[in-house]
N, C-alpha and C positions, 0 to 999 in steps of 0.2 A: 539052598544051593551050596555045594561043597566049596570050601575055600581054595582058591587057585592063585597062589602068589604071583605067578607070571602075568595073569590077566589083570590083577589089581595094579601091578606095577605099570603095565601098559596104559591102563586108564588114567593113572596119576600123571604119567608123562604126557598123555594126550591133552588132559585138562590144562596142564601147565603150559603146553604149547599154545593151546587156544587162548588161554588167559594172557599169555605173553604177547600173542599177536594183537589181541584187543588193546592191551596196554600200549603197545607200540603204535597202533593206529590212533589211539587217543592222544598219545604224545605228539604224533605227527600233525593231527588236526589242531591241537593246542598251539603247536609251533606255527602252523599256517595262520591261525588267528592273530598271534602275536606279531607276525610279519605284516599282516594286513593292517593291524592297528597302528604299527609304527609307520606304515606307508601313509595312512591318513594324517597322522600327526605331522609328518614331513611336508605333505601338501599344504596343510594349514599354515605351517611356519613359513613356507615360501611366499604366501600371500602377504605376509607382514601384518603388523597390528592394525586393526580396523580403526578408522577415524571416528570421532564422536558422532559426526553426521551420519556415517554409514550404520553405526549401531542404532541410532534413533530411527533411521529410515527402516531398518529391519524390524525394530519394535513396532513401528507404524503398520508394517505389512502384516504383522501377527495379531494386532489389536482387533477385537471383534465387537466391542461396544462403543457407542459414541463417546462415553467418558474416557475410555482407554485410548481411543484415537485422538481425542482432544489433548490428553496428557502427552502423547507421543509427538503431536504437532508442536506443542509448547516446548518440549525438550529439544526437538529438531530446530525450531526457530532460535532458541538460545544458542545452540551450537553454531548456527549460521551467522548470528549476530556477532558472536565472539570471533568468528573467522572473517569479519569485515564485509559480510554479504547482507547488508541491511534490507535491500528490497526483497530478497528471497526470504529473509526472516519475517518481514511483514506479511508476506503471503501465508507462511506457516502459522503465524499468530492469528491472522484473520480466519483461517480454517479452524483453528482451535476455538475461536470465539463463536463461529457459526455452529459448531457441534455442542458447545457447552455454555450458551449465553447466560442462562440464569443459574448455573450451578455453582458449586463451591470454588471452582477454578476461576470464576469471573474476575476477582481482584488481581490474581496473578497474571491473567491474560492481559488485562488492561494495563498493568504496570509494564509488562513485556512490550506491548504495542507502543507505549509511551517512551520506553527506553530506545526502541528502534527509531522512532521519529526524532528523538533527541540526538542520536548518533548521526542521523541523516541531515540534521540542521533545520528541521521543520518544527520550530518552537511553538507555533500556534497549536498544532495537533499534539505535540508532545505534552503541552500543558493540559490539554483536554483530557487525555487518557491518564496521565500521572495524577491529575487532580481527582479523577474518578476513582482511581485506586486508593488514594488517600482517604476519600469519603467512605469507601467500602471497608476500610479497616485493614489494609495490608500490614502484616506484622514483620516481614523480612526487610532488612536494609532501609529502615525508615529514614535515617539520616541522609542516605544517598537519594532517596525519593524526594525529600524536602529540599535538598541542595539543588537537584535538577529543576524543581519547581521554582526555586528562587531565580535560577538562571533563565528559565523560560519567561518568567514575568518581567525580568529585566530586559530581555531581548525584545519584548513587545511593548516595553516602556510602561508597564503597570507597576509602578514603584510601591504603591500601597500594598498590593497583593504580595510582592516580593518580600516586603518587610514582615508581613504576617507569617509567611512560610518560614522565614529566617528565625522567628521567635520559637517555632516548633522544633528546631534542631536540639538534639540532646547535648549534654555537657558531661565530659568533653566531646567534641565533634569527632567522628571517626576519620581516619586518615583518607579514605576514599572520598568522603563528603568534602573534606578540606581541600583535596586536589581539584574537585569540581568548582568549588567556590573561589579557588585561586585565580580563575579566569574572569572574575566579576569586574575587577578594575579595568581590565582590557576591554570588556564588553561595554562598560559605561563610556569609555573614551571613544570607542569605535562608533557607537551610535550617536554620540554628541558632535562628532567631527564631520564636516562635509565630505561625502564620498567614502567615509569609513576608513578603517585601518587596514594595512596590508600585513600579511603574515599571521594567519590565525593560529592560536595555540592548539596543540594536538587534542585537547579534550573537547574542542568545539569544531564542528564542521558545517558552517552556515552554507545555505544554498548560494550558488554563484549569483553575483549582481550583474545586471545588464550594463551595456556600455554607458559611460558617464554622460554621453550626449542624449541619452534617452531619459526622460523624466519618469519617476516612479509613479505608479498608481497605488491605490490603497488595497490592491489585491495581493495574494500570497506571493512572496518573493520567488518561490521555485517556479511559478508559472511565467515569469518574465512578461507580465502584462504591461503593454505600453499605454500610458495614460492618455486622456483626451487632449492634453497639451500637445502631444506629438503629431496629432492630425489637425490642430487648430480648430477644435470644435467650437461651434456657437454655444451660447448659454441656453439652457432649457427655457421654455416659455412658462407662463404662470399657470397653465392648465395641467401641469405635471402632477401626478398623484403618487403617494407613498406606496411602497411595495407591500409592506406587511410581511407575514411569515412566508419564506420560500418553501414551496411544496413540490415543485416539478420543474423539469427542464425540457426545452423544445429546440430542436436543431433544424436550421433552414439552409438554403443556398440563396445567393443574391439574385440569381437568374439573369435574364436579359442576355447581353453579349458575353461570349467567353472571355475570361480573364486569364492571361498567361504570365503577366509580369509578377515578379516577386520582390521588386524594389520597394523600399520604405516610402519613397516619394510618390510612386504610383499608387501604393496602397492608401496612403493618406488622402490623395486626391479622390480615390474611389469612395472612401468612407465619407468624405465631405459631400460628394454627389448624393449618396444615400440620405444623409441628414437633410440636405436641401429638399430633396424629393419628399421626405416624410413631413418636414415642417411646412413647406410652401404648398405642395400639391395635396397632401393628406390632411394638413391642419393639425398634425400631432405636436406634442410638446417638445419632442426631441427625436433623435434617431431611435427607431423602435427596438433595436437589439441591444443586449447588454454586453455581448462580446463578439468580436470579429476575428476570424482566423484567415490569414492570407495564404498565398500559395507557398510561401517559404516556411509556413508553420508558426509564424509569429502571431501572438495573441494581442489584440488591441481592445482597450476599454471603449465600449459604446456608451449607452445610457448607464448611469451609475446604478449600482444594485439597490440603493435605498429607494429608487423610484420604480414603479410598476412599468413594465414594457408595453409595447404596442406592436407585437409581432404575430400573435395568434388572433383570435377573433372574440370580441366581447369579453365575457367572463372567463374565457380560457386564458386571458392574460394575467389573471389574479394569481399571485404567488408563483409566477412562471418566469424562469430565467431564459432569455432568448439568446441563442448562439447562431451566428450566420457564417458560412464559409463563402469567401469571395469566389465567384465563378458560376457558370451554368453547368450543373452536373447531370443534366439531361444529355449533354453533348461532350463533356470532357471528364477526365478521370482525376481522382484525388492523388495528391503527392503523399509519399510516405511521411514527410514532415507534418503535413496537415493531419494525417491519421493519428500520429503520435501526440500532437498537441491537443487534438480534440479529446482523445482518451484521457490525457492528464487533466485537462480542464474539467471534464465531466466527473471524473473520479474525485477530484478535489472538492468540487461543488457538492457532490453527494455526501462526502464525508463531513464537510463543514456544516451543511444545513440539514443533515440526516434525511436526504432524499432517497427513498428506496428505488431499486432498479426498475420496478414496474411503473415508475413515474418519469421515466426518461422517454421522450417521444420524438418522432419526426413531425414536421408540420402536417404532412399528409395523415399521420395517425391521429393527431389531436383533433383534426377536422374530419375524421371518419372518411377519408378518401376523397374529399372535395377539392384537393389540390394535388398535383404531382410533385410539388416541392418536398424534399430537396433532391429528387432524382434517385435512381436505383442504387448507384454506388454508395452514396452517403447513407441511404437507408440500410444497406447491408452492413456498413461500418457501424452504424448506431446499434443495430441488432447484436453485433459481435461484442461491442462495448457493454451493452445491457446484460448479455449473458455472462460476460466475464465478471461484472460487478455483482450480479446475482449469486455467482458461485463463490466469489472470494470475500465479499464485504457484507457485513450485516449492518444495516443503518443504525447509527447511534441513537439510543433511547435515553432521554434524560432521566 
């Protein structure tokens, strides 16, 4: 083809124009992307920094393996505990324990559960879990762990164990452990003086005590269980038998007439009637139930837990804690206070005696439908409690 300068110049100009358009388009698109990215950054900044709880909750939603979820629950629980939300932290820790019971996380999870109970003032359960962490070989914050165990043992008046844990503290003692032990002198004085001390130090938050007019039972402080003294119980007869190992729980209603009163005097009178009927008419050694829950939600000590009850039938009583709610729940409904107290009582018994959820019964269930006790509403309530415990708690294994 012959050389034509005009045509070549035109081609060069055209190519330059096309290239220039493409470059301009690219620059335009790049600029759009930059604007978009700046917009996203601005939106993120408007939300403000995420809280530790939000970050761990997001990590939990992204976790795909049981171990990953357990680690996320453990981190979430620690953030909740640091934020003063002890009950929420316990739920997270128990979920972690359910997912990774026998794994490498077990010591850390047990220490976390113990820390939560310690902050909540439940020193019996704090001692159980912190002690388990110590046996499993926890390596982080050992001084803090042993200092808390010293305090737990002092709180339950096990001086020998407290002394042994104190010997395990390092030298010098860490500042955090020292601050925990600083409350020991107060604790000793408060437990040795009648009625306890007022004004708890910030490092300890014991469960609230019941009114001074109510005598204490040997049950857990947080349950506010009113002892047998408060309803003027008769002494057990000589045919009473030891309980042995606690393995199950059964819930009843007292039946008979509806009970609407929630006064302490009326409750005490009603419990005495049940005891008289069980001893005089049935020939039993004592009132058949171990715990009584009244209409106000107050929990009363029936037969002492060291003795086998007489509330189920025959061998079903063996190792079986009996709980009765005052009233006839074929015809009346539960109060919210009763539901809350029943749940607290059952959960604490399950935790303390390692009773699994599938061994929580109603009277009708343990007798295979041979009785309508405790009525439909209590039966629904027990089912809900059982499902909640099955989901959240893994029974303690020695």
